[in-house]
C-alpha positions as YAML, in Angstrom:
chain: A
units: angstrom
residues:
- id: 1
  name: MET
  ca: [97.26, 81.96, 71.54]
- id: 2
  name: LYS
  ca: [95.86, 80.78, 68.23]
- id: 3
  name: ILE
  ca: [92.20, 79.73, 68.57]
- id: 4
  name: ILE
  ca: [91.24, 76.69, 66.47]
- id: 5
  name: SER
  ca: [88.02, 74.87, 65.63]
- id: 6
  name: GLY
  ca: [86.87, 71.62, 67.20]
- id: 7
  name: LYS
  ca: [87.49, 69.81, 63.89]
- id: 8
  name: ASN
  ca: [91.11, 70.97, 63.86]
- id: 9
  name: MET
  ca: [91.57, 69.99, 67.51]
- id: 10
  name: VAL
  ca: [90.36, 66.45, 66.71]
- id: 11
  name: LYS
  ca: [92.90, 66.25, 63.85]
- id: 12
  name: ILE
  ca: [95.71, 67.44, 66.12]
- id: 13
  name: LEU
  ca: [94.77, 64.94, 68.82]
- id: 14
  name: GLU
  ca: [94.66, 62.11, 66.27]
- id: 15
  name: GLY
  ca: [98.16, 63.11, 65.19]
- id: 16
  name: LYS
  ca: [99.30, 62.75, 68.80]
- id: 17
  name: GLY
  ca: [97.95, 59.21, 69.15]
- id: 18
  name: TRP
  ca: [94.41, 59.88, 70.38]
- id: 19
  name: TYR
  ca: [91.55, 58.10, 68.62]
- id: 20
  name: LEU
  ca: [87.83, 58.73, 68.27]
- id: 21
  name: ASP
  ca: [86.04, 56.43, 70.72]
- id: 22
  name: HIS
  ca: [82.50, 57.63, 70.00]
- id: 23
  name: ILE
  ca: [80.38, 60.66, 69.21]
- id: 24
  name: ARG
  ca: [77.55, 61.88, 71.41]
- id: 25
  name: GLY
  ca: [75.63, 64.63, 69.67]
- id: 26
  name: SER
  ca: [78.20, 67.19, 68.59]
- id: 27
  name: HIS
  ca: [80.86, 66.08, 71.07]
- id: 28
  name: TYR
  ca: [83.72, 63.82, 70.01]
- id: 29
  name: ILE
  ca: [85.02, 61.57, 72.78]
- id: 30
  name: MET
  ca: [88.73, 60.90, 72.29]
- id: 31
  name: LYS
  ca: [90.80, 58.20, 74.03]
- id: 32
  name: LYS
  ca: [94.42, 57.13, 73.98]
- id: 33
  name: GLY
  ca: [95.90, 53.71, 74.65]
- id: 34
  name: ASN
  ca: [95.74, 52.60, 78.27]
- id: 35
  name: ILE
  ca: [94.93, 56.04, 79.70]
- id: 36
  name: ASN
  ca: [91.93, 55.86, 82.04]
- id: 37
  name: PHE
  ca: [90.33, 59.14, 80.96]
- id: 38
  name: SER
  ca: [88.94, 60.65, 77.81]
- id: 39
  name: ILE
  ca: [88.88, 64.11, 76.24]
- id: 40
  name: THR
  ca: [85.62, 65.59, 75.00]
- id: 41
  name: VAL
  ca: [85.92, 67.96, 72.05]
- id: 42
  name: PRO
  ca: [82.86, 69.99, 71.02]
- id: 43
  name: VAL
  ca: [82.63, 70.04, 67.21]
- id: 44
  name: HIS
  ca: [80.11, 72.58, 65.95]
- id: 45
  name: GLY
  ca: [80.90, 72.89, 62.27]
- id: 46
  name: ASN
  ca: [83.91, 75.14, 61.80]
- id: 47
  name: LYS
  ca: [83.20, 77.30, 64.85]
- id: 48
  name: ASP
  ca: [86.21, 78.10, 66.99]
- id: 49
  name: LEU
  ca: [86.53, 76.59, 70.44]
- id: 50
  name: LYS
  ca: [86.14, 78.91, 73.39]
- id: 51
  name: LEU
  ca: [89.52, 79.87, 74.84]
- id: 52
  name: GLY
  ca: [88.92, 78.18, 78.20]
- id: 53
  name: THR
  ca: [87.75, 74.97, 76.53]
- id: 54
  name: GLN
  ca: [90.77, 74.93, 74.23]
- id: 55
  name: ILE
  ca: [93.19, 75.51, 77.12]
- id: 56
  name: SER
  ca: [91.57, 72.73, 79.14]
- id: 57
  name: ILE
  ca: [91.80, 70.25, 76.24]
- id: 58
  name: MET
  ca: [95.41, 71.22, 75.60]
- id: 59
  name: LYS
  ca: [96.35, 70.81, 79.26]
- id: 60
  name: THR
  ca: [94.66, 67.41, 79.49]
- id: 61
  name: ALA
  ca: [96.26, 66.17, 76.25]
- id: 62
  name: ASN
  ca: [99.64, 67.65, 77.20]
- id: 63
  name: LEU
  ca: [99.74, 69.90, 74.11]
- id: 64
  name: ASN
  ca: [101.48, 73.25, 73.76]
- id: 65
  name: GLU
  ca: [101.06, 76.17, 71.38]
- id: 66
  name: LYS
  ca: [103.62, 74.73, 68.94]
- id: 67
  name: ASP
  ca: [101.33, 71.71, 68.41]
- id: 68
  name: LEU
  ca: [98.62, 73.98, 67.02]
...
């Protein structure tokens, strides 16, 4: 699986209809329409996400490897 940075994950999520609700420190809180939950994406410069974090975000946002 291709590992991407937090910045790139935010861009991918925005392309899938998610929007930036707010930022708390270095964590971007993303929301989408009428969905009752949010996705937190750690953005630490251009550092890659940890594999487990990336998989969790992808699963929650219903993304697959082709979306990366």
